[in-house]
VEXDREN-2710 file (C-alpha; in Angstrom, 1 decimal):
% VEXDREN-2710
k/r/px/py/pz
1/MET/12.6/23.8/4.9
2/LEU/11.6/25.9/7.9
3/ASP/14.1/25.7/10.7
4/THR/13.1/24.8/14.3
5/GLU/13.9/28.2/15.8
6/SER/11.6/30.0/13.4
7/LEU/9.0/27.4/13.9
8/ARG/9.0/27.9/17.7
9/ASP/8.4/31.6/17.1
10/LEU/5.5/31.0/14.7
11/LEU/3.9/28.0/16.5
12/ALA/1.7/30.1/18.8
13/HIS/0.4/32.1/15.9
14/LEU/-0.5/29.1/13.6
15/SER/-4.1/28.0/13.4
16/PRO/-5.0/24.3/13.7
17/ASP/-5.5/24.1/9.9
18/GLU/-2.1/25.7/9.3
19/LYS/-0.4/23.3/11.7
20/ARG/-2.0/20.3/10.0
21/GLU/-0.9/21.6/6.6
22/CYS/2.7/21.9/7.9
23/ILE/2.7/18.3/9.1
24/GLU/1.1/17.1/5.9
25/GLU/3.8/18.8/3.9
26/LEU/6.4/17.3/6.2
27/SER/4.9/13.8/5.6
28/ARG/5.3/14.3/1.8
29/LEU/8.9/15.4/2.2
30/GLU/11.6/13.0/0.9
31/ILE/13.6/12.4/4.1
32/SER/17.3/11.9/3.6
33/ALA/20.4/11.8/5.8
34/LYS/20.9/15.5/5.3
35/ASN/17.5/16.6/6.6
36/ALA/16.5/13.8/9.0
37/GLU/17.8/15.6/12.1
38/GLU/15.9/18.8/11.2
39/VAL/12.7/16.8/10.5
40/TYR/13.1/15.1/13.9
41/ARG/13.5/18.4/15.7
42/ILE/10.5/19.9/13.9
43/ILE/8.4/17.0/15.1
44/GLN/9.5/17.6/18.7
45/VAL/8.5/21.3/18.4
46/PHE/5.0/20.3/17.2
47/GLU/4.6/17.7/19.9
48/SER/5.8/20.0/22.6
49/GLY/2.8/22.3/21.7
50/LEU/0.6/19.3/22.7
51/ASP/-1.7/19.9/19.7
52/VAL/-3.1/16.4/20.0
53/ASN/-5.1/16.7/16.8
54/LEU/-1.8/16.3/14.9
55/ALA/-1.0/13.0/16.7
56/ILE/-1.6/10.6/13.8
57/GLN/0.2/12.8/11.2
58/ILE/3.2/13.2/13.5
59/ARG/3.4/9.4/14.0
60/ALA/3.3/8.9/10.3
61/VAL/6.5/11.0/9.9
62/CYS/8.0/9.2/12.8
63/ARG/7.4/5.9/11.1
64/LYS/9.3/7.2/8.1
65/LEU/12.2/8.1/10.3
66/GLU/12.2/4.8/12.1
67/THR/12.1/2.9/8.8
68/GLN/14.9/4.8/7.1
69/PHE/17.1/5.3/10.2
70/PRO/16.3/2.4/12.7
71/GLY/17.5/3.1/16.2
72/LYS/18.9/6.5/15.5
73/PHE/16.1/8.6/17.0
74/SER/14.1/8.3/20.2
75/PHE/10.4/8.9/20.1
76/ASP/9.7/8.7/23.9
77/PHE/8.1/12.1/23.7
78/LEU/5.3/10.6/21.7
79/THR/4.0/8.9/24.8
80/SER/2.8/12.2/26.3
81/GLN/-0.2/11.6/28.5
82/PRO/-2.4/14.4/26.8
83/VAL/-1.9/12.6/23.4
84/ILE/-2.8/9.2/24.9
85/ASP/-5.9/10.6/26.6
86/HIS/-7.0/12.3/23.4
87/LEU/-6.7/9.2/21.3
88/ARG/-8.7/7.3/23.9
89/LYS/-11.6/9.8/23.8
90/HIS/-14.7/8.8/21.9
91/GLY/-16.7/11.9/22.2
92/PRO/-16.5/15.3/20.5
93/THR/-14.1/18.0/21.7
94/LYS/-15.2/20.9/23.8
95/ASN/-14.9/23.3/21.0
96/SER/-16.7/21.1/18.5
97/SER/-20.1/22.4/17.3
98/SER/-20.8/19.3/15.3
99/PRO/-24.0/17.4/16.1
100/PRO/-23.6/14.3/18.4
101/ASP/-22.9/11.1/16.6
102/PRO/-24.8/8.0/17.8
103/ILE/-21.5/6.0/17.9
104/ALA/-19.8/8.7/20.0
105/LYS/-21.3/7.2/23.2
106/ASP/-19.6/3.9/22.6
107/LYS/-16.1/3.0/23.6
108/PRO/-13.5/2.7/20.8
109/GLY/-13.8/-0.7/19.3
110/GLN/-14.6/-2.5/16.1
111/ASN/-17.3/0.1/15.2
112/THR/-15.0/3.1/15.5
113/ARG/-11.7/4.3/14.1
114/ALA/-9.5/7.4/14.4
115/CYS/-9.8/10.0/11.7
116/PRO/-6.4/10.1/10.0
117/PHE/-6.5/13.9/9.9
118/CYS/-7.8/15.0/13.3
119/ALA/-7.5/11.8/15.4
120/GLU/-11.2/12.0/16.6
121/MET/-13.0/8.7/16.9
122/ILE/-15.6/8.3/14.1
123/ASN/-17.8/5.5/12.7
124/VAL/-15.7/2.9/10.9
125/SER/-17.9/3.2/7.8
126/ALA/-17.9/7.1/7.7
127/GLN/-17.0/8.6/4.4
128/LYS/-16.4/12.1/5.9
129/CYS/-15.1/13.1/9.4
130/ARG/-17.8/15.1/11.2
131/PHE/-15.2/16.9/13.3
132/CYS/-12.7/18.2/10.7
133/GLN/-14.9/17.6/7.6
134/SER/-12.1/15.7/5.8
135/VAL/-13.2/13.3/3.1
136/LEU/-12.0/9.8/4.0
137/GLU/-11.4/8.4/0.5
138/ASN/-7.8/7.8/1.4
139/THR/-5.8/5.8/4.0
140/LEU/-2.5/6.2/5.7
141/CYS/0.3/4.0/4.2
142/GLY/2.2/2.2/7.0
143/LYS/5.4/2.1/4.8
144/CYS/5.9/5.7/3.7
145/GLY/3.5/7.4/6.0
146/ARG/1.7/9.2/3.3
147/HIS/-2.1/9.3/2.7
148/SER/-2.9/7.1/-0.2
149/PHE/-6.2/6.3/-2.0
150/LYS/-8.2/3.1/-1.4
151/THR/-6.1/0.9/-3.7
152/LEU/-4.4/-2.3/-3.0
153/PHE/-1.0/-0.6/-3.4
154/CYS/0.2/2.7/-2.0
155/VAL/0.1/5.3/-4.8
156/TRP/3.3/6.9/-3.4
157/CYS/5.7/4.0/-2.6
158/GLY/4.0/1.1/-4.3
159/ALA/3.8/-1.0/-1.1
160/LEU/1.0/-3.6/-0.8
161/LYS/-1.2/-2.3/2.1
162/ALA/-2.0/-5.8/3.3
163/ASP/1.7/-6.6/3.6
164/TYR/4.3/-3.8/3.4
165/SER/7.1/-6.3/2.5
166/MET/5.5/-6.7/-1.0
167/PHE/5.4/-4.1/-3.7
168/ARG/3.7/-3.4/-7.1
169/PRO/6.0/-4.6/-9.8
170/SER/7.0/-2.4/-12.7
171/THR/5.5/-2.8/-16.2
172/THR/8.9/-3.9/-17.5
173/ARG/9.2/-6.8/-15.1
174/ARG/5.6/-7.9/-15.8
175/ALA/6.3/-7.8/-19.6
176/PHE/9.6/-9.7/-19.3
177/ALA/8.0/-12.3/-17.1
178/PHE/5.3/-12.8/-19.7
179/TRP/7.9/-13.2/-22.5
180/LEU/9.8/-15.8/-20.5
181/ASP/6.6/-17.7/-19.7
182/TYR/5.7/-18.1/-23.4
183/ALA/9.1/-18.0/-25.2
184/PHE/9.8/-21.7/-24.2
185/LEU/6.3/-22.7/-25.2
186/ALA/6.5/-21.0/-28.6
187/ALA/9.9/-22.7/-29.2
188/SER/8.3/-26.1/-28.3
189/ILE/5.4/-25.6/-30.7
190/SER/7.8/-24.5/-33.4
191/ALA/9.8/-27.6/-32.9
192/PHE/6.7/-29.7/-33.2
193/PHE/5.9/-28.4/-36.7
194/HIS/9.4/-27.8/-38.1
195/ILE/11.7/-30.5/-36.5
196/SER/9.7/-33.5/-35.2
197/PRO/6.3/-34.0/-33.6
198/GLU/8.0/-36.3/-31.0
199/ILE/10.6/-33.7/-30.0
200/GLY/8.0/-30.9/-30.0
201/SER/5.6/-33.0/-27.8
202/ALA/8.4/-33.8/-25.4
203/PHE/9.3/-30.1/-25.0
204/ILE/5.6/-29.2/-24.5
205/LEU/5.2/-31.8/-21.9
206/LEU/8.4/-30.6/-20.1
207/TYR/7.0/-27.0/-20.2
208/VAL/3.7/-28.1/-18.6
209/VAL/5.5/-30.0/-15.8
210/ILE/7.8/-27.1/-15.1
211/GLN/4.9/-24.6/-15.0
212/LEU/2.9/-26.8/-12.7
213/PHE/5.9/-27.1/-10.4
214/PHE/6.2/-23.3/-10.2
215/MET/2.5/-22.8/-9.8
216/SER/2.5/-25.0/-6.7
217/SER/5.0/-22.5/-5.3
218/GLY/2.8/-19.5/-6.0
219/THR/4.5/-18.2/-9.2
220/THR/5.3/-19.2/-12.8
221/LEU/8.5/-19.9/-14.6
222/GLY/8.8/-16.4/-16.0
223/LYS/7.7/-14.6/-12.8
224/SER/10.0/-16.7/-10.7
225/ALA/12.9/-15.6/-12.9
226/VAL/12.3/-11.9/-12.3
227/GLY/11.2/-12.2/-8.6
228/LEU/7.4/-12.0/-8.9
229/ARG/4.8/-13.9/-7.1
230/ILE/1.0/-14.4/-7.4
231/ILE/-1.0/-13.8/-4.2
232/HIS/-4.7/-13.5/-3.3
233/SER/-6.0/-10.0/-4.0
234/THR/-7.5/-9.7/-0.5
235/GLY/-5.5/-10.0/2.7
236/GLY/-2.2/-10.5/1.0
237/ARG/-2.2/-14.2/1.6
238/GLU/-0.7/-16.9/-0.6
239/ALA/-2.8/-17.9/-3.6
240/ARG/-4.0/-21.5/-3.8
241/PHE/-2.7/-23.8/-6.6
242/SER/-6.2/-24.1/-8.0
243/GLN/-6.5/-20.3/-8.1
244/ILE/-3.2/-19.9/-10.0
245/LEU/-4.2/-22.8/-12.3
246/LEU/-7.4/-21.0/-13.1
247/ARG/-5.5/-17.7/-13.8
248/GLU/-3.0/-19.3/-16.1
249/THR/-5.4/-21.4/-18.1
250/LEU/-9.0/-20.3/-18.5
251/GLY/-8.2/-16.8/-17.3
252/LYS/-5.5/-16.2/-19.9
253/LEU/-7.5/-17.9/-22.6
254/ILE/-10.3/-15.3/-22.1
255/SER/-7.7/-12.5/-22.1
256/PHE/-6.2/-13.8/-25.3
257/ALA/-9.7/-14.4/-26.9
258/ALA/-10.6/-10.7/-26.5
259/PHE/-7.7/-9.8/-28.9
260/GLY/-5.4/-9.3/-25.9
261/LEU/-7.5/-6.7/-24.2
262/GLY/-7.5/-8.8/-21.0
263/PHE/-3.7/-8.3/-20.8
264/LEU/-3.8/-4.6/-21.7
265/TRP/-6.3/-4.1/-18.9
266/PHE/-3.2/-3.9/-16.7
267/PHE/-2.6/-0.4/-17.9
268/PHE/-6.1/0.8/-16.9
269/ASP/-6.7/-1.0/-13.6
270/GLU/-5.7/1.0/-10.5
271/ASN/-4.1/-2.1/-9.0
272/GLY/-2.4/-3.4/-12.2
273/GLN/-4.7/-6.4/-12.5
274/THR/-5.5/-8.1/-15.8
275/TRP/-8.7/-9.9/-16.6
276/HIS/-7.2/-13.2/-15.6
277/ASP/-6.2/-11.6/-12.2
278/LEU/-9.7/-10.4/-11.7
279/LEU/-11.2/-13.8/-12.6
280/ALA/-9.0/-15.6/-10.2
281/ASN/-9.0/-12.9/-7.4
282/SER/-5.2/-12.7/-7.7
283/ILE/-2.6/-10.0/-7.9
284/VAL/1.1/-10.0/-8.9
285/VAL/3.6/-8.6/-6.4
286/SER/7.4/-8.4/-6.0
287/ARG/9.5/-8.6/-2.8
288/ASP/11.4/-5.4/-3.6
289/ALA/10.4/-1.9/-4.6
END
């Protein structure tokens, strides 16, 4: 990694694109206790140059430092007035040769947002920044600070973008939860045919009652055992009981009826959703990474 002294010597000779590339590489770096101090000093060097177009990328790295080392670093230098003034601007820069945007005359608000690459204010629905020409198919993850595609989970750290305290569960946990959900049911059905219909029916009824209890809490028997929950696929809010009931009954029946393809869809969906998840507008999450 480039040391701060060498960076100070090179800073004046770097183009804006080269500076941006350096910060993006820094945001992809795995920060550890060994390199955190050096990363912090590099950020200060870039900020001291007042290249305000790097403001958002710099803050992304700072969020990583704050998350991993809370209270250890001071980011008072990020409140420099030139940076604040730049982020408040809603028109093109003096050096910009781009044609005027109709939204540029409006004050920043619900119709505008800051480009994650150059910090210029652009239309909220823009697919490409008219200042730096960056394609806006990705968004900044508030958990790891990296640019991730427009999926429900960050492609780097697996955090749910609607709620960074939740994460995408592993395939192993999903599979184990599925096995736990149906192992007891399979044993009850087996008892019905091989031991006694009365005993089998009692166990099936007990299984239904237990599952309904867990569904009312936003999970199932198997998912609860491995720390998984079912939430609404938009907004990260808790799923309703009726939503989970639809997922676990009609939704899974459809997934089973298609020779299990509905379950295997998990491996092809970018958000790890199955057919019954898509039907019920739900998604499975965990509380730990």
